[in-house]
C-alpha positions as CSV (number, residue, x, y, z in Angstrom):
1,M,-24.0,14.8,3.4
2,N,-26.2,11.8,2.8
3,S,-24.2,10.6,-0.1
4,L,-21.0,10.9,1.9
5,I,-22.5,9.0,4.8
6,E,-23.6,6.3,2.4
7,K,-20.1,6.1,1.0
8,L,-18.5,5.9,4.4
9,N,-20.9,3.2,5.5
10,D,-19.6,1.1,2.6
11,L,-16.0,1.9,3.2
12,E,-15.2,-0.9,5.8
13,P,-17.0,-3.7,3.9
14,H,-15.2,-2.6,0.7
15,L,-11.8,-2.7,2.3
16,D,-12.6,-6.0,4.0
17,S,-13.3,-7.5,0.6
18,R,-10.1,-6.3,-0.9
19,I,-7.5,-6.6,1.9
20,K,-7.0,-10.1,3.3
21,G,-5.5,-11.2,6.6
22,Q,-5.6,-7.8,8.3
23,S,-9.1,-7.6,9.9
24,H,-7.7,-5.9,13.0
25,V,-6.3,-3.1,10.9
26,I,-9.3,-2.0,8.8
27,P,-11.6,-0.7,11.6
28,R,-8.8,1.5,13.0
29,V,-8.0,2.9,9.5
30,C,-11.6,3.6,8.7
31,S,-12.0,5.5,12.0
32,V,-9.2,7.9,10.9
33,L,-10.5,8.2,7.4
34,E,-14.1,8.8,8.4
35,R,-13.2,11.5,11.0
36,G,-11.3,13.3,8.4
37,L,-14.0,13.4,5.8
38,L,-16.7,14.3,8.3
39,G,-14.7,17.3,9.4
40,L,-14.1,16.0,12.9
41,Q,-10.3,16.5,12.9
42,P,-9.0,19.5,15.0
43,P,-8.4,22.7,12.9
44,G,-4.9,22.9,11.4
45,K,-4.4,19.2,11.0
46,P,-4.2,16.9,8.0
47,L,-7.4,14.9,7.3
48,G,-5.6,12.1,9.1
49,S,-2.3,10.5,9.6
50,L,-1.3,6.8,9.7
51,L,1.9,4.9,10.3
52,F,1.8,1.3,9.0
53,L,4.4,-1.1,10.3
54,G,5.1,-4.7,9.2
55,P,7.0,-6.9,6.8
56,T,7.0,-6.4,3.0
57,G,4.0,-7.7,1.1
58,V,1.4,-7.8,3.9
59,G,-0.9,-5.1,2.5
60,K,0.4,-1.7,3.9
61,T,0.8,0.0,0.6
62,E,-2.1,-1.9,-1.0
63,L,-4.5,-0.8,1.7
64,T,-3.4,2.8,1.1
65,L,-3.9,2.6,-2.6
66,E,-7.3,0.9,-2.1
67,F,-8.8,3.5,0.2
68,S,-7.3,6.3,-1.9
69,R,-9.1,4.9,-5.0
70,Y,-12.3,4.5,-3.1
71,L,-12.4,7.9,-1.5
72,F,-10.8,10.1,-4.2
73,G,-10.5,8.2,-7.5
74,G,-7.5,6.7,-9.2
75,D,-5.2,9.7,-9.4
76,A,-5.2,11.0,-5.8
77,V,-2.5,9.0,-4.2
78,F,1.0,10.6,-4.4
79,R,3.7,8.0,-3.6
80,F,7.3,8.7,-2.5
81,D,9.8,5.9,-2.1
82,M,11.9,7.2,0.8
83,S,14.8,4.9,0.0
84,E,15.5,7.4,-2.8
85,F,16.3,10.1,-0.2
86,Q,18.7,8.4,2.2
87,H,21.7,10.7,1.6
88,Q,21.9,14.4,2.3
89,D,22.7,15.2,-1.3
90,S,19.4,13.5,-2.4
91,V,17.2,15.4,0.1
92,K,16.9,18.3,-2.4
93,L,15.3,16.0,-4.9
94,L,12.3,15.8,-2.5
95,L,12.4,19.2,-0.8
96,G,13.8,21.4,-3.6
97,E,16.6,23.9,-3.3
98,E,17.1,27.4,-1.8
99,S,17.8,28.7,-5.3
100,G,14.1,28.2,-6.0
101,A,14.2,24.8,-7.7
102,V,11.1,22.8,-6.7
103,G,11.4,19.3,-5.5
104,R,9.1,16.3,-6.0
105,L,7.0,17.1,-2.9
106,G,6.6,20.7,-3.9
107,R,5.4,19.8,-7.4
108,V,2.7,17.6,-6.0
109,L,1.5,20.2,-3.4
110,A,1.6,23.0,-5.9
111,G,-0.8,21.1,-8.2
112,H,-3.2,19.5,-5.7
113,Q,-5.1,20.5,-2.7
114,T,-6.5,17.1,-1.6
115,G,-5.6,13.4,-1.7
116,V,-3.2,11.0,0.0
117,L,0.5,11.5,0.5
118,L,2.1,8.0,0.8
119,F,5.7,7.9,2.1
120,D,7.0,4.3,1.8
121,E,9.7,3.0,4.1
122,I,10.1,6.2,6.0
123,E,12.9,4.8,8.2
124,K,15.2,4.9,5.1
125,A,14.8,8.7,4.6
126,H,17.5,11.1,5.8
127,R,16.9,12.6,9.2
128,L,16.4,16.1,7.7
129,I,13.2,14.7,6.1
130,W,12.1,13.2,9.4
131,D,12.1,16.7,10.9
132,L,9.9,17.8,8.1
133,F,7.1,15.4,9.3
134,L,6.9,17.3,12.6
135,Q,5.6,20.3,10.6
136,M,3.4,18.2,8.3
137,L,1.7,16.2,11.1
138,D,1.4,18.9,13.7
139,A,0.2,22.0,11.7
140,A,-0.8,20.6,8.3
141,R,1.7,23.0,6.8
142,V,5.2,22.6,5.4
143,T,7.8,25.1,4.3
144,L,10.2,23.5,1.8
145,A,13.8,24.4,0.8
146,D,12.5,26.8,-1.8
147,H,10.9,28.8,1.0
148,R,7.3,28.2,-0.2
149,T,4.8,27.1,2.4
150,Y,2.1,24.6,1.5
151,D,-1.2,23.7,3.1
152,L,-1.7,20.0,3.8
153,S,-5.2,20.2,5.5
154,G,-6.8,18.5,2.5
155,F,-4.5,15.4,2.6
156,Y,-4.2,12.2,4.4
157,I,-0.6,11.4,5.3
158,V,0.4,7.7,5.3
159,C,3.9,6.4,6.2
160,T,5.0,2.8,5.9
161,S,7.9,1.1,7.7
162,N,9.5,-2.3,7.9
163,I,10.8,-1.6,11.4
164,G,10.4,-4.7,13.6
165,S,9.7,-7.0,10.7
166,R,12.3,-9.6,11.7
167,Q,10.5,-10.1,15.0
168,L,7.2,-10.6,13.2
169,L,8.7,-13.1,10.7
170,R,10.6,-15.2,13.3
171,P,9.0,-18.5,14.1
172,T,7.3,-18.1,17.5
173,R,4.2,-19.1,19.5
174,L,4.0,-15.7,21.2
175,P,0.6,-14.0,20.8
176,F,0.4,-11.3,18.2
177,A,-0.2,-8.6,20.9
178,T,3.2,-9.4,22.4
179,L,4.9,-9.1,18.9
180,E,3.0,-5.9,18.3
181,R,4.4,-4.4,21.5
182,A,7.9,-5.5,20.5
183,V,7.6,-3.8,17.1
184,L,6.3,-0.5,18.7
185,S,9.2,-0.7,21.2
186,E,11.6,-0.9,18.3
187,L,9.9,2.0,16.6
188,H,10.6,4.2,19.6
189,R,14.2,3.2,19.5
190,V,14.5,4.6,15.9
191,F,12.2,7.7,15.9
192,R,11.9,10.5,18.4
193,P,8.7,10.3,20.6
194,E,7.5,13.7,19.3
195,L,7.3,12.4,15.8
196,I,5.7,9.1,16.7
197,G,3.1,10.8,18.9
198,R,1.9,13.0,16.0
199,F,0.4,10.1,14.0
200,D,-3.3,9.5,14.6
201,E,-2.8,5.7,14.4
202,K,0.3,3.5,14.5
203,I,-0.8,0.0,13.3
204,V,1.2,-3.2,13.1
205,F,0.2,-5.6,10.2
206,R,0.3,-9.3,10.7
207,P,2.5,-11.6,8.5
208,L,0.3,-13.4,6.0
209,S,-0.5,-17.1,6.6
210,P,-0.4,-19.5,3.7
211,D,-4.3,-19.6,3.7
212,T,-4.5,-15.8,3.5
213,Q,-2.0,-15.8,0.6
214,R,-4.2,-18.3,-1.2
215,E,-7.2,-16.0,-0.7
216,I,-5.1,-13.2,-2.2
217,G,-4.2,-15.4,-5.0
218,R,-7.9,-16.1,-5.8
219,L,-8.6,-12.4,-5.8
220,V,-5.6,-11.6,-8.0
221,V,-6.5,-14.3,-10.5
222,S,-10.2,-13.2,-10.6
223,E,-9.1,-9.6,-11.3
224,E,-6.7,-10.7,-14.0
225,L,-9.3,-12.9,-15.8
226,A,-11.8,-10.0,-15.6
227,R,-9.3,-7.6,-17.1
228,F,-8.6,-10.0,-20.0
229,Q,-12.3,-10.6,-20.5
230,Q,-12.8,-6.9,-21.2
231,Q,-10.2,-7.4,-24.0
232,G,-12.3,-10.3,-25.4
233,F,-10.3,-13.1,-23.9
234,H,-12.8,-15.3,-22.1
235,L,-10.8,-17.6,-19.8
236,A,-11.5,-19.9,-16.8
237,I,-8.8,-21.5,-14.7
238,A,-8.5,-25.2,-13.7
239,E,-7.7,-25.9,-10.0
240,P,-4.2,-27.4,-10.8
241,A,-3.4,-24.2,-12.7
242,F,-4.4,-22.1,-9.7
243,E,-2.2,-24.2,-7.5
244,F,0.6,-23.8,-9.9
245,L,0.3,-20.0,-9.6
246,V,0.0,-20.0,-5.8
247,R,3.1,-22.1,-5.4
248,R,5.1,-19.6,-7.4
249,G,3.4,-16.5,-6.0
250,I,3.8,-17.2,-2.3
251,H,7.0,-16.0,-0.7
252,K,7.8,-16.3,3.0
253,A,9.8,-13.1,3.2
254,L,8.0,-11.0,0.5
255,G,4.5,-12.0,1.5
256,A,1.9,-11.5,-1.3
257,R,4.0,-9.0,-3.2
258,P,5.2,-11.5,-5.9
259,M,1.6,-12.9,-6.4
260,K,0.4,-10.2,-8.8
261,R,3.5,-10.4,-11.0
262,T,3.3,-14.2,-11.1
263,V,-0.3,-14.2,-12.1
264,Q,0.2,-11.5,-14.7
265,K,3.3,-13.3,-16.2
266,F,1.9,-16.8,-16.5
267,I,-1.6,-15.9,-17.7
268,G,-0.2,-13.3,-20.0
269,D,2.3,-15.8,-21.4
270,A,-0.5,-18.3,-22.0
271,I,-2.5,-15.8,-24.1
272,R,0.7,-14.7,-25.9
273,Q,1.5,-18.2,-27.0
274,A,-2.1,-18.8,-28.1
275,L,-2.1,-15.7,-30.2
276,K,1.3,-16.4,-31.8
277,S,0.1,-19.9,-32.7
278,G,-2.9,-18.5,-34.4
279,N,-5.3,-19.9,-31.8
280,D,-8.3,-18.2,-30.2
281,P,-7.3,-17.4,-26.6
282,R,-10.6,-18.7,-25.1
283,G,-11.0,-21.7,-22.8
284,T,-9.5,-23.0,-19.6
285,L,-6.1,-22.4,-18.3
286,S,-4.2,-25.6,-17.5
287,V,-0.7,-26.6,-16.5
288,S,1.6,-27.5,-19.4
289,S,2.9,-31.0,-19.9
290,D,6.3,-30.0,-18.7
291,F,4.8,-28.2,-15.6
292,D,6.6,-24.9,-16.2
293,A,3.9,-22.8,-17.9
294,L,0.1,-22.5,-18.4
295,T,-1.7,-23.3,-21.6
296,I,-5.2,-22.6,-22.9
297,G,-7.3,-25.6,-23.8
Protein backbone atom coordinates (compact mmCIF):
# COMPACT_ATOMS: atom_id res chain seq x y z
CA MET A 1 0.00 0.00 0.00
CA ASN A 2 2.84 2.42 0.78
CA SER A 3 4.26 2.08 -2.74
CA LEU A 4 0.79 2.70 -4.21
CA ILE A 5 0.33 5.82 -2.06
CA GLU A 6 3.74 7.08 -3.14
CA LYS A 7 2.85 6.49 -6.78
CA LEU A 8 -0.49 8.28 -6.43
CA ASN A 9 1.15 11.22 -4.65
CA ASP A 10 3.33 11.68 -7.74
CA LEU A 11 0.46 11.26 -10.22
CA GLU A 12 -0.79 14.85 -10.32
CA PRO A 13 2.69 16.45 -10.60
CA HIS A 14 3.55 13.97 -13.34
CA LEU A 15 0.45 14.79 -15.38
CA ASP A 16 0.94 18.53 -14.80
CA SER A 17 4.42 18.24 -16.30
CA ARG A 18 3.14 16.43 -19.38
CA ILE A 19 -0.25 17.99 -20.18
CA LYS A 20 -0.22 21.73 -20.83
CA GLY A 21 -3.04 24.24 -20.69
CA GLN A 22 -5.51 22.05 -18.78
CA SER A 23 -4.69 22.72 -15.13
CA HIS A 24 -8.41 22.68 -14.23
CA VAL A 25 -8.75 19.14 -15.61
CA ILE A 26 -5.95 17.23 -13.91
CA PRO A 27 -7.12 17.39 -10.25
CA ARG A 28 -10.57 16.10 -11.23
CA VAL A 29 -9.08 13.27 -13.27
CA CYS A 30 -6.67 12.33 -10.49
CA SER A 31 -9.57 12.18 -8.03
CA VAL A 32 -11.29 9.52 -10.16
CA LEU A 33 -8.09 7.58 -10.79
CA GLU A 34 -7.05 7.55 -7.14
CA ARG A 35 -10.45 6.46 -5.83
CA GLY A 36 -10.38 3.56 -8.25
CA LEU A 37 -6.92 2.29 -7.32
CA LEU A 38 -7.55 2.72 -3.58
CA GLY A 39 -10.66 0.54 -3.80
CA LEU A 40 -13.06 3.37 -2.94
CA GLN A 41 -15.44 2.87 -5.86
CA PRO A 42 -18.79 1.19 -5.06
CA PRO A 43 -18.88 -2.56 -5.75
CA GLY A 44 -19.84 -3.57 -9.26
CA LYS A 45 -18.50 -0.42 -10.91
CA PRO A 46 -15.54 0.18 -13.22
CA LEU A 47 -12.43 1.59 -11.54
CA GLY A 48 -13.63 4.95 -12.85
CA SER A 49 -15.33 6.56 -15.82
CA LEU A 50 -14.52 9.85 -17.53
CA LEU A 51 -16.12 11.79 -20.37
CA PHE A 52 -13.73 14.30 -21.95
CA LEU A 53 -15.24 17.09 -24.07
CA GLY A 54 -13.50 19.68 -26.20
CA PRO A 55 -11.97 20.46 -29.59
CA THR A 56 -9.46 18.28 -31.41
CA GLY A 57 -5.88 18.52 -30.26
CA VAL A 58 -6.36 19.93 -26.75
CA GLY A 59 -5.09 16.89 -24.83
CA LYS A 60 -8.12 14.62 -24.25
CA THR A 61 -6.56 11.51 -25.75
CA GLU A 62 -3.02 12.48 -24.75
CA LEU A 63 -4.02 12.78 -21.09
CA THR A 64 -5.62 9.33 -21.24
CA LEU A 65 -2.53 7.78 -22.81
CA GLU A 66 -0.30 9.52 -20.27
CA PHE A 67 -2.10 8.36 -17.14
CA SER A 68 -2.48 4.88 -18.63
CA ARG A 69 1.28 4.61 -19.12
CA TYR A 70 1.94 5.96 -15.64
CA LEU A 71 -0.47 3.64 -13.83
CA PHE A 72 -0.31 0.44 -15.87
CA GLY A 73 2.62 0.60 -18.28
CA GLY A 74 2.75 1.04 -22.03
CA ASP A 75 0.38 -1.71 -23.20
CA ALA A 76 -2.68 -1.22 -20.99
CA VAL A 77 -4.71 1.31 -22.99
CA PHE A 78 -7.12 -0.19 -25.50
CA ARG A 79 -8.30 2.42 -27.97
CA PHE A 80 -11.37 2.33 -30.18
CA ASP A 81 -12.08 4.97 -32.84
CA MET A 82 -15.86 5.17 -32.70
CA SER A 83 -16.07 6.80 -36.13
CA GLU A 84 -15.45 3.27 -37.47
CA PHE A 85 -18.77 2.12 -36.01
CA GLN A 86 -21.23 4.73 -37.29
CA HIS A 87 -23.45 2.42 -39.33
CA GLN A 88 -25.49 -0.53 -38.15
CA ASP A 89 -23.62 -2.99 -40.35
CA SER A 90 -20.33 -1.95 -38.72
CA VAL A 91 -21.53 -2.45 -35.14
CA LYS A 92 -20.72 -6.16 -35.33
CA LEU A 93 -17.06 -5.30 -35.89
CA LEU A 94 -16.99 -3.97 -32.34
CA LEU A 95 -19.56 -6.15 -30.61
CA GLY A 96 -19.25 -9.45 -32.49
CA GLU A 97 -22.05 -11.53 -33.99
CA GLU A 98 -24.68 -13.91 -32.64
CA SER A 99 -23.04 -16.69 -34.62
CA GLY A 100 -20.19 -16.57 -32.10
CA ALA A 101 -17.75 -14.36 -34.00
CA VAL A 102 -15.92 -12.18 -31.48
CA GLY A 103 -15.68 -8.43 -32.13
CA ARG A 104 -12.82 -6.08 -31.28
CA LEU A 105 -14.13 -5.26 -27.81
CA GLY A 106 -14.61 -8.92 -26.97
CA ARG A 107 -11.07 -9.77 -28.05
CA VAL A 108 -9.67 -7.14 -25.69
CA LEU A 109 -11.84 -8.16 -22.74
CA ALA A 110 -11.14 -11.87 -23.25
CA GLY A 111 -7.40 -11.26 -23.00
CA HIS A 112 -7.16 -8.60 -20.28
CA GLN A 113 -8.63 -8.00 -16.85
CA THR A 114 -7.36 -4.49 -16.17
CA GLY A 115 -6.32 -1.32 -17.99
CA VAL A 116 -8.01 1.60 -19.72
CA LEU A 117 -10.72 1.37 -22.37
CA LEU A 118 -10.59 4.51 -24.51
CA PHE A 119 -13.51 5.25 -26.83
CA ASP A 120 -12.64 8.23 -29.04
CA GLU A 121 -15.39 10.44 -30.47
CA ILE A 122 -18.23 8.53 -28.86
CA GLU A 123 -20.85 10.77 -30.48
CA LYS A 124 -20.03 9.20 -33.87
CA ALA A 125 -20.91 5.65 -32.78
CA HIS A 126 -24.19 4.01 -33.72
CA ARG A 127 -26.94 4.31 -31.10
CA LEU A 128 -26.83 0.55 -30.44
CA ILE A 129 -23.34 1.10 -29.04
CA TRP A 130 -24.52 3.99 -26.86
CA ASP A 131 -26.95 1.56 -25.19
CA LEU A 132 -24.02 -0.73 -24.44
CA PHE A 133 -22.40 1.95 -22.27
CA LEU A 134 -25.39 1.86 -19.91
CA GLN A 135 -24.34 -1.67 -18.92
CA MET A 136 -20.65 -0.93 -18.87
CA LEU A 137 -20.85 2.16 -16.67
CA ASP A 138 -23.60 0.99 -14.34
CA ALA A 139 -22.68 -2.61 -13.55
CA ALA A 140 -19.11 -2.99 -14.87
CA ARG A 141 -20.37 -5.87 -16.96
CA VAL A 142 -21.23 -6.16 -20.62
CA THR A 143 -22.90 -8.88 -22.67
CA LEU A 144 -21.84 -8.68 -26.30
CA ALA A 145 -23.53 -10.00 -29.43
CA ASP A 146 -21.79 -13.36 -29.07
CA HIS A 147 -23.71 -13.78 -25.75
CA ARG A 148 -20.54 -13.73 -23.66
CA THR A 149 -20.51 -11.58 -20.55
CA TYR A 150 -17.34 -9.76 -19.52
CA ASP A 151 -16.28 -8.16 -16.24
CA LEU A 152 -15.09 -4.53 -16.49
CA SER A 153 -14.43 -3.89 -12.79
CA GLY A 154 -10.67 -3.78 -13.40
CA PHE A 155 -10.87 -1.08 -16.09
CA TYR A 156 -11.12 2.66 -16.31
CA ILE A 157 -13.51 3.72 -19.07
CA VAL A 158 -12.75 6.97 -20.91
CA CYS A 159 -14.87 8.47 -23.68
CA THR A 160 -13.92 11.55 -25.67
CA SER A 161 -16.22 13.78 -27.67
CA ASN A 162 -16.02 16.91 -29.82
CA ILE A 163 -19.59 17.92 -28.92
CA GLY A 164 -19.75 21.69 -28.40
CA SER A 165 -16.33 22.35 -29.92
CA ARG A 166 -17.59 25.09 -32.24
CA GLN A 167 -18.72 27.11 -29.25
CA LEU A 168 -15.31 26.77 -27.62
CA LEU A 169 -13.42 27.78 -30.75
CA ARG A 170 -15.61 30.77 -31.60
CA PRO A 171 -13.96 34.15 -30.79
CA THR A 172 -15.60 35.40 -27.59
CA ARG A 173 -14.94 37.26 -24.37
CA LEU A 174 -17.30 35.06 -22.38
CA PRO A 175 -15.74 33.41 -19.31
CA PHE A 176 -14.80 29.76 -19.68
CA ALA A 177 -17.41 28.73 -17.08
CA THR A 178 -20.13 30.08 -19.39
CA LEU A 179 -18.73 28.19 -22.38
CA GLU A 180 -18.44 25.07 -20.25
CA ARG A 181 -22.14 25.23 -19.38
CA ALA A 182 -23.00 25.68 -23.06
CA VAL A 183 -20.99 22.56 -24.01
CA LEU A 184 -22.65 20.47 -21.28
CA SER A 185 -26.05 21.74 -22.40
CA GLU A 186 -25.31 20.58 -25.94
CA LEU A 187 -24.14 17.23 -24.55
CA HIS A 188 -27.57 16.77 -22.97
CA ARG A 189 -29.22 17.47 -26.33
CA VAL A 190 -27.27 14.60 -27.92
CA PHE A 191 -27.18 11.90 -25.23
CA ARG A 192 -29.85 10.57 -22.90
CA PRO A 193 -29.56 11.77 -19.28
CA GLU A 194 -29.22 8.22 -17.95
CA LEU A 195 -26.04 7.74 -19.99
CA ILE A 196 -24.49 11.09 -19.10
CA GLY A 197 -25.29 10.59 -15.43
CA ARG A 198 -23.34 7.35 -15.24
CA PHE A 199 -19.94 8.98 -15.84
CA ASP A 200 -17.97 9.82 -12.70
CA GLU A 201 -16.72 13.05 -14.28
CA LYS A 202 -17.70 15.05 -17.36
CA ILE A 203 -14.87 17.47 -18.08
CA VAL A 204 -14.62 20.22 -20.70
CA PHE A 205 -11.11 20.96 -21.99
CA ARG A 206 -10.04 24.50 -22.88
CA PRO A 207 -8.86 25.45 -26.38
CA LEU A 208 -5.07 25.89 -26.35
CA SER A 209 -3.67 29.41 -26.39
CA PRO A 210 -0.65 30.17 -28.63
CA ASP A 211 1.56 30.33 -25.52
CA THR A 212 0.38 26.89 -24.41
CA GLN A 213 1.03 25.47 -27.87
CA ARG A 214 4.56 26.87 -27.66
CA GLU A 215 5.00 25.07 -24.32
CA ILE A 216 3.84 21.87 -25.95
CA GLY A 217 6.27 22.51 -28.80
CA ARG A 218 9.17 22.78 -26.32
CA LEU A 219 8.13 19.51 -24.73
CA VAL A 220 7.76 17.68 -28.05
CA VAL A 221 11.13 18.95 -29.37
CA SER A 222 12.85 17.95 -26.12
CA GLU A 223 11.38 14.45 -26.33
CA GLU A 224 12.38 14.07 -29.97
CA LEU A 225 15.97 15.21 -29.35
CA ALA A 226 16.20 12.80 -26.39
CA ARG A 227 14.95 9.97 -28.58
CA PHE A 228 17.56 10.65 -31.23
CA GLN A 229 20.27 11.02 -28.60
CA GLN A 230 19.60 7.42 -27.57
CA GLN A 231 20.38 6.50 -31.20
CA GLY A 232 23.68 8.37 -31.05
CA PHE A 233 22.53 11.61 -32.74
CA HIS A 234 23.47 14.42 -30.36
CA LEU A 235 21.55 17.52 -31.41
CA ALA A 236 20.66 20.93 -30.06
CA ILE A 237 18.21 23.37 -31.61
CA ALA A 238 18.68 27.04 -32.35
CA GLU A 239 15.84 29.38 -31.38
CA PRO A 240 14.98 30.30 -35.01
CA ALA A 241 14.67 26.59 -35.78
CA PHE A 242 12.30 26.15 -32.86
CA GLU A 243 10.22 29.09 -34.08
CA PHE A 244 10.17 27.49 -37.54
CA LEU A 245 8.68 24.30 -36.04
CA VAL A 246 6.14 26.15 -33.91
CA ARG A 247 4.82 28.19 -36.84
CA ARG A 248 4.19 24.99 -38.78
CA GLY A 249 2.95 22.93 -35.82
CA ILE A 250 0.32 25.32 -34.46
CA HIS A 251 -3.15 25.00 -35.96
CA LYS A 252 -6.20 26.97 -34.82
CA ALA A 253 -8.71 24.17 -35.45
CA LEU A 254 -6.50 21.13 -34.76
CA GLY A 255 -4.75 22.47 -31.66
CA ALA A 256 -1.46 20.76 -30.82
CA ARG A 257 -2.23 17.63 -32.82
CA PRO A 258 0.01 18.56 -35.82
CA MET A 259 2.92 19.57 -33.57
CA LYS A 260 4.35 16.11 -33.01
CA ARG A 261 4.18 15.17 -36.70
CA THR A 262 5.78 18.49 -37.66
CA VAL A 263 8.67 18.05 -35.23
CA GLN A 264 9.22 14.43 -36.24
CA LYS A 265 9.18 15.28 -39.94
CA PHE A 266 11.57 18.24 -39.96
CA ILE A 267 14.08 16.92 -37.43
CA GLY A 268 13.98 13.48 -39.05
CA ASP A 269 14.51 15.00 -42.48
CA ALA A 270 17.52 16.99 -41.23
CA ILE A 271 19.12 13.80 -39.91
CA ARG A 272 18.23 11.91 -43.08
CA GLN A 273 19.86 14.51 -45.30
CA ALA A 274 23.01 14.56 -43.14
CA LEU A 275 23.32 10.78 -43.32
CA LYS A 276 22.76 10.72 -47.08
CA SER A 277 25.48 13.37 -47.51
CA GLY A 278 27.93 11.32 -45.49
CA ASN A 279 27.96 13.83 -42.63
CA ASP A 280 27.86 13.07 -38.92
CA PRO A 281 24.38 14.11 -37.68
CA ARG A 282 25.64 16.00 -34.62
CA GLY A 283 25.42 19.69 -33.90
CA THR A 284 22.75 22.36 -33.90
CA LEU A 285 19.55 22.38 -35.90
CA SER A 286 19.15 25.59 -37.89
CA VAL A 287 16.77 26.86 -40.57
CA SER A 288 17.93 26.25 -44.14
CA SER A 289 18.88 29.14 -46.41
CA ASP A 290 15.60 28.83 -48.34
CA PHE A 291 13.58 28.71 -45.09
CA ASP A 292 11.72 25.49 -45.89
CA ALA A 293 13.71 22.90 -43.92
CA LEU A 294 16.07 22.36 -41.01
CA THR A 295 19.79 21.63 -41.38
CA ILE A 296 22.46 20.43 -38.98
CA GLY A 297 25.50 22.63 -38.57
